[in-house]
C-alpha positions in Angstrom: -4.6 90.1 142.3 -7.2 88.6 140.0 -8.9 92.0 139.9 -5.6 93.6 138.8 -5.4 91.1 135.9 -9.0 91.9 134.9 -8.2 95.6 134.8 -5.0 94.9 132.9 -7.0 92.9 130.3 -9.2 96.0 129.9 -6.1 98.2 129.4 -6.8 100.1 132.6 -3.2 100.6 133.7 -3.8 102.7 136.8 -6.4 100.4 138.4 -4.3 97.3 137.6 -1.2 98.9 139.2 -3.2 100.0 142.2 -4.7 96.5 142.7 -1.3 94.8 142.3 0.1 97.2 144.9 -2.8 96.5 147.3 -2.2 92.7 146.9 1.5 93.2 147.7 0.6 94.9 151.0 -1.6 92.0 152.0 1.1 89.4 151.0 3.8 91.3 152.8 1.7 91.5 156.0 0.9 87.8 155.8 4.5 87.0 154.8 3.4 85.1 151.7 6.7 85.2 149.9 5.8 83.2 146.8 2.7 85.5 146.2 5.0 88.5 146.6 7.3 87.1 144.0 4.4 86.5 141.6 3.0 90.0 142.2 6.3 91.8 141.7 6.8 89.9 138.4 3.2 90.7 137.3 3.8 94.4 138.2 7.1 94.2 136.2 5.3 92.8 133.2 2.6 95.5 133.5 5.2 98.2 133.6 7.1 96.7 130.7 4.0 96.5 128.5 3.4 100.2 129.2 7.0 101.2 128.3 7.9 101.9 131.9 11.2 99.9 131.6 12.9 101.3 134.7 9.9 100.5 136.9 9.7 97.0 135.3 13.3 96.4 136.1 12.8 97.4 139.7 9.9 95.0 140.1 11.7 92.1 138.4 14.7 92.7 140.7 12.5 92.6 143.8 11.0 89.3 142.6 14.5 87.9 142.1 15.7 89.1 145.5 12.7 87.5 147.3 13.3 84.4 145.3 17.0 84.3 146.1 16.8 80.7 147.3 15.9 79.6 143.7 19.1 78.3 142.1 18.1 79.6 138.7 17.7 83.1 140.1 21.0 82.9 141.9 22.8 81.7 138.7 21.2 84.3 136.5 19.5 81.7 134.3 16.1 82.2 132.8 12.9 82.2 134.9 9.3 82.4 134.0 7.1 83.8 136.8 3.3 84.5 136.8 2.9 85.0 133.1 5.3 87.9 133.2 7.4 86.4 130.4 10.8 84.9 130.5 13.3 87.1 132.4 16.5 86.7 134.3 18.8 88.5 136.7 21.5 88.8 134.1 19.2 90.2 131.4 17.4 92.7 133.6 20.1 94.1 135.8 19.8 97.8 136.0 22.8 99.9 135.0 
């Protein structure tokens, strides 16, 4: 995941995306839910910064679903996850 952040800082979208996706596979295999939430949020932020709004919304929703036990997520109040900015279920619901 740190490698993905490095690629992102160098504006290498494809390598950053690939590394976030690889990290997700590892976290899913190891059942590391909090890391999955962070990585989905980071992917959402990556997509959002590259004007891929629909993909960003999908990733933010995945993070919220995994983090369903969080009262703020359940109530649709604002969250801030993994430097991905402030976002909420209510604000980022797909239509």
